[in-house]
Steps between C-alpha positions, in 0.01 A plus 500: 500500500839352594695742716801363689456521876755410766643234272731437206329417170629389160301528178614429147307664216736361234785252468354219713376214278672663200850608400487874437284801593631511858313710755529428873338683791588496869251633754559601860325729753258644248758567226619328184825501304550358152803308374531501118249600235562299185342385176475185296463478124214416270443171319238345274245514782518882485464598132654837422657534846872536572501593871296359787484678837388388846156614609567741788136568591548364854785733594372791291189504721734522801767726358471739794648213704771414246834649607724429201625260234839331530660364182749214536652516150441627148352203317170565325313245710593709806486863380316490166162616637645805677437750215139383465390461862732683741372852436142401584614331820663829598779371724880532479725237345819364661777339293877480468678725250511255207136399539398863551674598175303239308177619664576865419525411133158336511342792684651748254356308203153535654544865602484411871840618621349771721197297607670207676750554783798266480739452795844359418627266771859381545567136419533425871262779599237513772175694505170500686134523404260511794532177698731347236877521501674405174861413425638389165714187466681443170457163332611371161261495205504550123484880532720735704417593860222260593410583861312270732304673775531439872174637638490561874156521662368494858396137440816360347745536213433407138773410252352569155747357248387653171667308215837359597767234490839446663789566261869462576597705193233763432710705256299812596395619844518328837293268715460447872744249644390185676617656826282807440197284427566294813518823701150588377392151601655547845287812545192289431293456185128438538429430131700444182297609196695329226542462122381154385593507129768229491397286799493189280867548400722261693811704418594859575427764238869534420737792494478785252877490476485135395311589183794687352703194410207338322426815301867552419545144372181517295579835337854385417356208303270720292635565149279797414274756670386423853178635647433446870154559640459535875282677753571870451504561876787258559779756523742235626442301180565814297829545685589140417406541134710815478799302628425213261488743208833650599669163554378356168596806296142600426336841523185538707166607351181537705148472353203594716386810689478317831866402466592862431307603812664238725847596380432869566354441849775253589777737399333787689509279810863396465456174310610395148771766497733259314247404233664523154383781273169408336491528122193594294309267269654624174853457637413152626368390161809639328745296708629154405240255632738348754579839652167596653304388807138619509294509820127518432176510695216258428611160625149433635344536156370854548361595155625860501842435654822517302545124453152453348563782256843360411352154444229654282743710292352822635815632671827657389682209663497195274581136572597268217579133452786396727443775757437392860223602742559430870199494732663603829175480694244241605158460350241657728201261520235609253748645250598171336291550185614859445865403546458198272350720229808722496738206518327347198543824307870502587534133406357571154782750451758234588588667831659268758326526838648422840297491821583414860432137409801491268744717695537662841391846387236585761428477871175584677449790737287297741601257776505124468458271799856534635466880514154480654633264767794732568264796545272301731792393718647851514175679590324225701151647451203384703273510194561451127262678258578409138424759229617565143383173351214301363302282740729201441811705578362647821360169626834334433688770687269448799593132499869569450514764774336266750746225405784741577375566852292817467226456763208628291432559130187672371370471145301805389367637174423842357219662699538291816565708812750328730541585868866432581482614864394482773428129526550235235495619140170449321285631217232724651329660201479511123487828306462593136808445288526471127643654188475824308615543143664794329304524173658778299498789747203366701507277809213249507402191702643184344163326542292799391269548204764631258731198528212255509360648179843490339543134590159422349592691185827309472323166543185552294526808278256785446197573280343844444140536380339830400127540428281806435139548610243772447292692752243220514765255608508321164844389382577641156751381245750216521704451819876551467736240649878500551716255692856461628678198644212258428645189328330530160736573212396319178124552508484851634217619273274205587574544871417872489184432298378251762564751779320777309201272446492407871523867604220598259273219621559592866416864422201421278229571754444863610646550848517819696694327779851602396683259731285202403552565130876526544518178707289307248734605218810423707386148587391423145832605350704320764294184439601508133866554591492208743340272240772594250802490730422349840613831653295757690637837386418831661217661299438873521177638352465865401141624439463831318173693513438670163 
């Protein structure tokens, strides 16, 4: 069992060698603290699954030594697992007011409001947990109030960035000045644990304020309805779109529950107070087409989001030939096919689409190389530990950090226990990490029997065989066979007849060994299916004693 001794440990259980599902642990003097508890989202490898969670078995077995969970900001890949895992971990949460408001909504939906203690920390607040001292440092990102963590320990100070960039015109919120970051560096930083997402970008992410002109020019050119899809959490972009609507003489309509939630939480925390009044769908559709600006969720191709339903004519908002759809967001890797499917639906309607490739209508929330270099030079850490990236991103940040003069850079992956101090940083152990899935209302292992069976069903299909036998073990009557997902469509009767014959032949000899009889029938029927199709479907055999 890994218990931190007189040392400072770092362990990622999510977010290192992947983008998403962030979960980071720091260990010191027998205690652990967690920074972020996020999710990632399902894909074709996880049939029937929308949400994927980090496997917290390691820290759950040591939860008496876990002091608390600190949340840097309110994106799903940093807080999304809280309503599913935090109550079982049984420790308090620490977050700023905006992030706490988003978390409260999630806890309320799951009926956990009274079961998880949530401490609200000022944006520049300080607090302590055992041997750890925390202070928040505001940085820019694509959601309000992203707070990096300065973590003071007896063995050195950690600067844990969370997701960030440097932005000269944030539109919403504030960020630490260069002088403030240099002051932290003057105090001494042992390790910088840093976002790697955009390490390959030679240019800075760009300013949120700089997007306004591109959006304004694009909307002014549009002759009819304009729909803009963006990340719902980007309150600064919503502020910009509200101004664009006002300056182009259009009324603002919002489609998507997550947008409604962000607007409500933002306004409760002092943001978006000057957002124009939001009109309802019926009013929007009754206006002249050049007098409405619609903001919709679903720019990543999410099948149940507003944009997908609009593209599929399943929403009160309609887009017609000559209307414009602006994708004010980047394609997250892995979502290309889903986004393309929606764009093709829109194209068939004659909708004109504009992405960041055609106009300056989006900037990233993650740092490019100039911002990374500026952070390195301000903080002057002894060690760089890249996180929040795939292997290629983290390896590249190691190389880049060393080229910028950081003395040491350590590449680590989920499950690798790193000793940061005392002595030189090194990987000292490997513990279980992995994925859980939320399947309906049940949490299951991503590599467990249920998902493995579902993958096999999706690949090969399913056959059911039912036979009856008497008390002497003799099979009576004709076996019954049904199948689903097996690729036989035009000769179904012949296929079923062959399977019935195979099942009857396999059951022809009296057999009191129930399991042997069932296996003989299963193999015989599957052999027929393989001969017909080249597939090996799952075959279930039901034997009824009559």
